[in-house]
Kinemage of the C-alpha trace (Angstrom):
@kinemage 1
@onewidth
@group {chain A} dominant
@subgroup {mainchain}
@vectorlist {calphas} color= white
{ca unk a 1} P 18.303 23.808 20.999
{ca unk a 2} L 18.835 20.153 20.142
{ca unk a 3} L 15.664 18.910 21.821
{ca unk a 4} L 13.438 19.171 18.719
{ca unk a 5} L 15.938 17.265 16.608
{ca unk a 6} L 16.339 14.606 19.314
{ca unk a 7} L 12.577 14.386 19.788
{ca unk a 8} L 11.846 13.997 16.073
{ca unk a 9} L 14.666 11.489 15.611
{ca unk a 10} L 13.568 9.465 18.643
{ca unk a 11} L 9.994 9.248 17.350
{ca unk a 12} L 11.321 8.308 13.928
{ca unk a 13} L 13.478 5.574 15.460
{ca unk a 14} L 10.651 4.163 17.567
{ca unk a 15} L 8.426 4.100 14.485
{ca unk a 16} L 11.192 2.258 12.649
{ca unk a 17} L 11.379 -0.232 15.516
{ca unk a 18} L 7.646 -0.828 15.181
{ca unk a 19} L 8.059 -1.388 11.459
{ca unk a 20} L 10.813 -3.932 12.029
{ca unk a 21} L 8.924 -5.776 14.777
{ca unk a 22} L 5.793 -5.948 12.622
{ca unk a 23} L 7.814 -6.917 9.542
{ca unk a 24} L 6.014 -4.127 7.726
{ca unk a 25} L 6.629 -3.301 4.096
{ca unk a 26} L 6.036 0.441 4.576
{ca unk a 27} L 8.738 3.051 4.922
{ca unk a 28} L 8.983 5.457 7.841
{ca unk a 29} L 8.152 8.986 6.746
{ca unk a 30} L 9.007 12.347 8.180
{ca unk a 31} L 5.861 14.399 8.401
{ca unk a 32} L 4.692 17.777 9.546
{ca unk a 33} L 2.747 15.879 12.232
{ca unk a 34} L 6.122 14.855 13.666
{ca unk a 35} L 7.663 18.320 13.525
{ca unk a 36} L 4.582 20.040 14.975
{ca unk a 37} L 5.010 18.437 18.419
{ca unk a 38} L 8.767 19.014 18.163
{ca unk a 39} L 8.087 22.719 17.626
{ca unk a 40} L 5.672 22.704 20.570
{ca unk a 41} L 8.281 21.078 22.840
{ca unk a 42} L 10.790 23.705 21.707
{ca unk a 43} L 8.368 26.531 22.446
{ca unk a 44} L 7.606 25.188 25.926
{ca unk a 45} L 11.273 24.661 26.781
{ca unk a 46} L 12.172 28.129 25.462
{ca unk a 47} L 10.493 29.751 28.463
{ca unk a 48} L 12.816 27.867 30.821
{ca unk a 49} L 15.930 29.399 29.267
{ca unk a 50} L 17.390 32.460 30.925
{ca unk a 51} L 17.934 34.681 27.897
{ca unk a 52} L 20.488 37.457 28.287
{ca unk a 53} L 18.534 40.065 26.326
{ca unk a 54} L 14.946 40.619 25.272
{ca unk a 55} L 15.709 40.223 21.543
{ca unk a 56} L 17.078 36.732 22.206
{ca unk a 57} L 13.779 35.685 23.782
{ca unk a 58} L 11.843 36.977 20.777
{ca unk a 59} L 14.082 35.954 17.901
{ca unk a 60} L 15.573 32.736 19.236
{ca unk a 61} L 13.031 31.666 21.829
{ca unk a 62} L 10.042 32.210 19.557
{ca unk a 63} L 11.680 32.123 16.127
{ca unk a 64} L 13.345 28.748 16.538
{ca unk a 65} L 10.077 26.834 17.145
{ca unk a 66} L 8.631 28.500 14.050
{ca unk a 67} L 11.741 27.435 12.110
{ca unk a 68} L 11.334 23.838 13.330
{ca unk a 69} L 7.699 23.834 12.235
{ca unk a 70} L 8.622 25.239 8.809
{ca unk a 71} L 11.263 22.506 8.450
{ca unk a 72} L 8.441 20.028 9.018
{ca unk a 73} L 6.551 21.536 6.115
{ca unk a 74} L 9.626 21.365 3.871
{ca unk a 75} L 10.651 17.800 4.819
{ca unk a 76} L 7.101 16.436 4.768
{ca unk a 77} L 6.831 12.965 3.154
{ca unk a 78} L 10.568 12.216 3.132
{ca unk a 79} L 10.733 8.472 3.727
{ca unk a 80} L 13.372 6.222 5.256
{ca unk a 81} L 13.768 2.475 5.509
{ca unk a 82} L 12.711 1.178 8.961
{ca unk a 83} L 16.238 -0.063 9.672
{ca unk a 84} L 17.783 3.315 8.913
{ca unk a 85} L 15.149 5.060 11.028
{ca unk a 86} L 15.908 2.684 13.899
{ca unk a 87} L 19.671 3.212 13.619
{ca unk a 88} L 19.257 6.986 13.780
{ca unk a 89} L 16.590 6.873 16.483
{ca unk a 90} L 18.243 4.653 19.096
{ca unk a 91} L 21.034 7.125 19.923
{ca unk a 92} L 18.447 9.916 20.170
{ca unk a 93} L 16.368 7.899 22.643
{ca unk a 94} L 19.481 7.196 24.733
{ca unk a 95} L 20.571 10.850 24.711
{ca unk a 96} L 17.068 12.026 25.648
{ca unk a 97} L 17.026 9.503 28.499
{ca unk a 98} L 20.347 10.811 29.809
{ca unk a 99} L 19.225 14.446 29.541
{ca unk a 100} L 15.967 13.725 31.357
{ca unk a 101} L 17.749 11.730 34.087
{ca unk a 102} L 20.213 14.562 34.666
{ca unk a 103} L 17.449 17.155 34.838
{ca unk a 104} L 15.437 15.091 37.311
{ca unk a 105} L 18.393 14.876 39.685
{ca unk a 106} L 18.789 18.649 39.951
{ca unk a 107} L 17.668 20.201 43.201
{ca unk a 108} L 15.362 23.169 42.721
{ca unk a 109} L 15.022 25.449 45.758
{ca unk a 110} L 11.485 26.223 46.842
{ca unk a 111} L 10.905 29.963 47.168
């Protein structure tokens, strides 16, 4: 459930890093183009969750990606300073790295 937030924040932070390295005068903006892929990642990962009931798959598994996408439409064009974007994005990149490393080390039985 936190993957879309981590994904969007990590992209925001990496964009802020680019702005700082380039000494750019632009601000980093949240956009629906950022939340669209976050919603797609959420929808793809929702199929990997073992939902207890059918309504959970429909309302949480499919409703949450739609909610993330709608948040992208609401928060479109909110801008942050590159430094602030970097400060919020670095922890998200680290957490995503840890989550991915832990998932890669899991043994999945074949058949």
